[in-house]
C-alpha positions in Angstrom: -6.9 -8.2 -7.8 -7.4 -12.0 -7.3 -5.1 -13.6 -4.7 -3.8 -16.9 -6.2 9.5 -10.7 1.6 16.9 -8.9 3.3 19.6 -8.2 1.6 20.1 -11.2 -0.6 23.7 -12.5 -0.7 25.8 -11.2 -3.6 25.8 -13.8 -6.3 27.3 -13.9 -9.8 24.3 -14.4 -11.9 26.1 -14.4 -15.3 28.5 -17.2 -14.2 26.3 -20.3 -13.7 27.7 -23.0 -11.5 29.0 -26.0 -13.4 26.7 -28.5 -11.8 23.6 -26.4 -12.5 24.3 -25.5 -16.1 21.3 -25.8 -18.3 19.0 -26.7 -15.4 16.1 -24.3 -15.2 14.2 -23.6 -12.0 11.2 -25.6 -13.4 13.4 -28.6 -14.1 14.8 -28.6 -10.5 11.3 -28.4 -9.1 10.3 -31.4 -11.3 13.3 -33.4 -10.0 12.5 -32.4 -6.4 9.0 -33.8 -6.9 10.2 -36.9 -8.8 11.2 -38.6 -5.6 9.8 -41.5 -3.6 6.8 -40.5 -1.6 8.5 -41.6 1.6 10.9 -38.6 1.2 8.0 -36.1 1.5 8.3 -35.0 5.1 5.5 -32.4 5.4 2.6 -33.7 3.4 1.3 -35.7 0.5 2.6 -35.5 -3.1 -0.4 -33.3 -4.0 0.6 -30.9 -1.2 4.1 -30.7 -2.6 2.9 -30.3 -6.2 0.6 -27.4 -5.2 3.4 -25.7 -3.2 5.8 -25.9 -6.2 3.0 -24.4 -8.4 2.7 -21.5 -5.9 6.4 -21.0 -6.0 6.5 -20.9 -9.8 3.6 -18.5 -9.9 5.6 -16.1 -7.6 8.8 -16.5 -9.7 7.0 -16.1 -13.0 5.2 -12.9 -11.9 6.9 -10.9 -9.1 10.2 -12.6 -9.7 10.2 -11.8 -13.4 9.6 -8.0 -12.8 12.2 -7.9 -10.1 14.9 -9.6 -12.2 14.2 -7.6 -15.3 14.3 -4.3 -13.3 17.8 -5.3 -12.0 18.9 -6.2 -15.5 19.5 -9.9 -14.6 19.0 -11.7 -17.8 18.1 -15.4 -18.5 20.9 -17.9 -18.4 19.1 -20.9 -19.8 19.1 -21.5 -23.5 15.6 -20.8 -24.8 15.4 -23.2 -27.7 11.7 -23.8 -27.3 10.8 -20.1 -27.0 9.6 -20.3 -23.5 8.4 -17.1 -21.8 8.2 -18.2 -18.1 10.9 -17.0 -15.8 11.1 -20.5 -14.2 12.0 -21.9 -17.6 14.7 -19.2 -18.4 16.7 -18.9 -15.2 18.9 -21.3 -13.2 18.3 -21.9 -9.6 21.0 -19.5 -8.5 18.6 -16.6 -8.9 16.4 -18.0 -6.2 18.9 -16.6 -3.7 17.4 -13.2 -4.6 13.8 -14.3 -4.6 13.0 -16.9 -2.0 12.8 -14.6 1.1 10.3 -12.5 -0.9 8.2 -15.7 -1.4 8.3 -16.4 2.3 7.8 -12.9 3.8 5.7 -11.2 1.1 3.9 -13.6 -1.3 2.8 -16.3 1.2 1.8 -13.7 3.8 -0.1 -11.2 1.6 -0.9 -12.7 -1.8 -2.1 -16.2 -1.1 -5.5 -16.8 0.5 -4.8 -20.0 2.6 -7.8 -21.7 4.2 -5.8 -22.1 7.4 -2.6 -21.0 9.1 -1.6 -24.7 9.3 -1.6 -24.8 5.4 0.5 -21.7 5.2 3.1 -23.2 7.6 3.1 -26.4 5.6 3.8 -24.5 2.4 6.8 -22.8 4.1 8.1 -26.1 5.4 7.9 -27.7 2.0 9.8 -24.7 0.4 12.5 -25.0 3.2 12.8 -28.7 2.3 13.2 -27.7 -1.4 16.0 -25.2 -0.5 17.8 -27.9 1.5 17.5 -30.2 -1.5 18.9 -27.5 -3.8 21.8 -27.0 -1.4 22.4 -30.7 -1.2 22.5 -31.0 -5.0 24.9 -28.0 -5.4 22.4 -25.6 -7.0 22.6 -23.1 -4.1 25.4 -22.2 -1.7 25.3 -24.0 1.6 25.0 -20.8 3.7 21.9 -19.6 1.8 19.6 -21.7 4.1 20.9 -19.5 7.0 20.1 -16.3 5.1 16.6 -17.6 4.2 15.7 -18.5 7.8 17.4 -15.6 9.6 15.9 -12.5 11.3 17.9 -9.3 10.5 17.4 -6.9 13.4 19.5 -4.2 11.7 17.3 -4.4 8.6 14.1 -4.3 10.7 15.2 -1.1 12.4 16.2 0.5 9.1 12.7 -0.4 7.7 11.1 1.4 10.7 13.2 4.5 10.0 12.3 4.4 6.3 8.6 4.3 7.2 9.0 7.2 9.7 10.7 9.3 7.0 8.0 8.7 4.4 5.2 9.3 7.0 6.8 12.7 8.0 6.9 13.7 4.3 3.2 12.8 3.9 2.3 14.7 7.1 4.1 17.9 6.1 2.9 17.9 2.5 0.5 20.7 1.9 -3.1 19.9 0.8 -2.3 16.3 1.0 -5.9 15.2 0.4 -6.6 17.3 -2.7 -5.4 17.6 -6.3 -4.8 13.9 -7.1 -5.0 13.1 -10.8 -4.9 9.3 -10.4 -4.9 7.0 -7.4 -3.5 3.4 -6.9 -5.1 1.6 -4.0 -5.7 -1.9 -5.4 -2.5 -3.3 -3.9 -2.3 -3.1 -0.1 1.4 -3.8 -0.2 4.0 -3.4 -3.0 7.4 -4.9 -3.7 10.2 -2.5 -4.6 12.0 -3.3 -7.9 14.5 -0.4 -8.2 15.8 2.5 -6.0 17.4 5.7 -7.2 18.1 8.9 -5.3 14.7 10.1 -4.1 12.8 7.6 -6.3 11.5 4.0 -6.1 9.7 1.7 -8.5 7.1 -0.8 -7.4 5.5 -3.9 -8.8 1.8 -3.5 -9.6 -0.8 -5.4 -11.7 -1.2 -3.5 -15.0 -3.4 -4.1 -18.0 -0.9 -6.6 -19.4 0.0 -8.3 -16.2 2.6 -7.6 -13.5 4.8 -4.6 -14.3 6.7 -1.6 -12.8 5.0 1.5 -11.6 7.2 4.6 -11.1 9.2 6.5 -10.4 7.5 7.2 -7.1 9.1 10.2 -5.5 10.1 9.7 -1.8 12.5 11.6 0.5 16.2 10.9 -0.1 16.5 9.5 3.4 14.0 6.8 2.6 15.5 5.9 -0.8 18.9 5.6 0.9 17.4 2.8 3.1 14.9 1.0 0.8 16.3 -1.9 -1.4 15.0 -4.0 -4.3 12.9 -6.8 -2.9 11.7 -4.9 0.1 8.0 -4.2 0.4 6.0 -1.1 1.3 2.4 -1.0 2.5 1.1 2.2 0.9 -1.3 4.1 -1.3 0.0 6.0 -4.4 -1.4 9.0 -6.2 -0.4 11.1 -9.2 -0.1 14.8 -8.6 1.3 17.4 -11.1 2.8 14.6 -13.1 4.6 13.0 -10.1 3.7 9.7 -8.4 3.7 10.2 -4.6 2.8 8.1 -1.6 -0.2 9.6 0.2 -0.5 6.8 2.8 2.1 4.4 4.3 1.9 1.5 6.6 4.6 -1.1 7.3 7.9 -1.5 5.5 9.1 -5.1 5.2 12.9 -5.6 4.8 12.7 -8.7 2.7 
């Protein structure tokens, strides 16, 4: 595939805030960009425009699958029959998506020419979040959530990885009998979790979609959460999708 991550705070998606009513994500990015150049702290106008395009790409692809899987429906009136997520949702949903952009999309899905450019992108997005908070589109404490390091979640992710690896190790004939294999994505984002099952985002014949259920030990599904990411390879055996290799687990 061409290249082009938490517990999010609980938010009431169906009840839009008064001051963000009818403002789509795309409209807020346009307003953020429609400022005097002197307010751009981390680069040129072109740098900011490219960063907002990257953010919208993530929201419209991975974000769309994640929101749909969690049954979070559009809140912006669709009078022009738009299909992009950034046109159909208010900025409040970003509280569920932005850490995934920082920890997953920017790190694993975008081929930056330098680490300095990657860091510049993250700085611009942080400035965008601060602007959203200042305008009342996001709660003031979200910036802390976005920037924080959650040691408890990190330790839980390590345990989830250990449980999945033990299951793979003890599975008989683990290298034989696979009917289908998915190895194109080095790391997948989790969309849904049920007892002993997870669903992941993958690139299908019609774009980004869910793959699953993938069967995992109950101990792992008790830990994994929507938005977290798993580095793994997936195979189909006897009609069941299973992980046959696992690397890191990212608690986005």
